[in-house]
N, C-alpha and C positions, 0 to 999 in steps of 0.2 A: 207778691210782696207788700202790696197794699195792706192797710188794716182800717178799723172803723175810727182810728185815731188820725190817720195821714189820707189825703187825696189820692187818687189813683195815679200810678206812676205817668199814664198818658197824659194826665190832666196836668202835672207838673210840668210835662215836656212843652205841652202846647202853651202854656201859660207863661212860660218863659220865651218862646218865641213871639209871642203877642207884645211883648216888653221891650222889643228890640228897635220898635218905630223910633225913638227919639234918639238913637245914635247911629242913624243911618249914614252920616257923614264917616264916620270912623268905621263903620263894616264895609263900606266901599272901598276904604283903603286896605284893609285886612284882604277883599276880595279883589284886590288889584283893579278896581273900576270894571270890573267884568259886567257886560250886559246879559245876565244869566236868570234864570229861575229854576227852583226845584221844589218837586212835591214831596213831602215826607209823609209815610204813612208809619204812625207807631201801632204797632199791633199790641191789644191788650184789651182790658175791660174797663172802660169802655175803649174802643178805636178811635184815635183820632189822627185827621188829616191835616198838614198844615202845608201851604203854598208861601214859599218864601220868593217872591218875583223882584229880582233887580234890574230886571231887562226895560223897566219904566221909572220914571221920575215923578214923584216920590215912590219910593221902594212901597211896598207893601206885605203885610203876613196876615194871609186869609187861614181862618181855623174853620174846618168842617164846611166850607164854601162850596159852589156848585161849578167854581173851576176846576177844571181836570187835565188842564194842557199845561207842560212845562217843558223846559229843555231836558230834565233827568227827572226821573223818578226812584225815590230810596224808600224801600221798605225793611222795616226793622222792629225788632220786638223792644217793647218799651224797657224793658228791664236790662237790654243790652245797652241801647242808648242812652241810659243812665249811666252806664259804667262808661260810655265813652265821653259823654259830656263831664264827668268827674276826672277824667285823665287816667284813667285805671284801663283803659282798652284804647289803643291807637284805631282811628277809623279804619286805616289800613288793613288791620289785622283782622277788624270785625268782615272787612269785605272779602279778604282771601278766604276766610272760615266759612264764608256764605253765610255767616250771621246777618248780615246787612246785604240785600238784594238790590241791585243796581240795574236801571234801564235807561238806557240813553248813553249819550258820548261820556268815556271814561276821561277824556280829555276836559270837557266841561265840570264834571265832578271833581277833579282833581283842583280845580279853582275854589271849590267849597272846603278844602282840606285844611288850609290857615286858619279858616273859622274854629275848627274844633281845636284846635293849639289855645286859643283865647277863651274856649267855651269854661274849662273848668272854674275861671276867675267867676265869670257871670253867674255859671250855675248854682256856684257855691252861694253865691249872695243872694239870688232867687229862694235858693232853700232855706235860707237863713231868714229872709223875709217871710215866709212861710211857716217858720218854726219848727222844722221838722227835727227830730231827733238826731241828734250829732252834728247839727249845724245851728242850733239855735244861739242868738247873739249872748253876749254875758249880761246883757241887761235885761234879756228876756224878751224884749221887744220883738213883736212878729207882724208887721203892719200889714201883710198880704194874706194871713191866716184865715181871717173870716171869710174872704172873698174866694179863695180858692177850695176851701171846704165846702161852700156853697155851689161849686161849678162854675163859678164867673170866669169868664177869660177875659183879660185885660185888653184894651184897646191900644195901648202903649203910652198911656198916661204916666207920668212918675207916683209913685205910692209914698207919699209921705209917712216918715216915722211918728209914732205917736208917743204922747207922754213925755215929750220932750221939755225941761225946764226952760227957764229964760236965757240961761248961758248957752246951753247945746243949739236952740234955736238962731241964736246970734253967730256960734260957731259954724253952724251949718252953712247960714247964709254968706260968711266970709269965705268959706271952702268953696262954695259953689260959685262965687264971683270970681276966687281965685282961680278955680280950674277953667272958667271961660275965657279969662284974661289970657291964662295959658296957651289956652288952644287957639285964641286970636292972633297972639303974637307970634305962634309957630307958624300958622297958616299963612300970616302976611310975610314972614320970612321965605316959606317953601315957594310962595307962589310969585314974588316980587323981586327976593335978592339972591337966596341961596336956591335956586332950582333944582338942582342936583341932589338936594338932601332927602333923604329916605323916610318918609312918614311912617311905613311900615315897619322901619328899624327903631324908631322910635317909639311906637306904641309896644314894639316887643319889648322895649327896655322899661318902659313903663309898666307893662305887665309882671315882667320878672321882679321889679321892685316891691309891686303891691303883693306879690306872691311871698316874697323873702319876708316883708313886715307881717304877714299873716301868723296868727298861733299856730305850732303844729299839733293837730289832734288828729285822733283816727275816727274819720266820719263812719257813720252807720248808714246802711242803706234805708229805703222808705218803708216805713213800719217797724222800723229796729225797736227794741227794747232799750 
């Protein structure tokens, strides 16, 4: 599916997982605070192996590392994983059709399933950052394109948008600050006042709102014209 104009799908997938570090707290909520690790193998050229380890604090995402032990092992063709992360195929269906091979506890893997429900929102944003056909921002900005095209795997650091004017920079700082404040207030209420509040339900509502606000477009696969 890849071409000379787009990174291999395996690199797109691995670089997405590497960018999850800054949102560890949110992902732990999605995973219901499960102390679990999973080693994903994305088949393709080149093959990529990603260890997602939430059994430790802080969590880590290791790309092509020497660590080969995990609670579960997931092997899947990169093109199929691309479809799963875009929400075009459910992870359960890929598993049932044996397009996703699982070794380890099915119960442990089930704890990762909610992550796939949130993945399309993150993956489409990642593909837009890369500037992939069908996912390009209206402004044409693709802050991660050069890094991914050169095969660099992110270490989780935020990728700043480039070519922002003064107003856009000010607006970005405002919304980032507002998002932090909202998260702090919600956390304060959840842990000190309204302890039965479901953070997972709240994140689900936020995800649906972000998806509803997104423009409806027909996305292309990697390497599409």
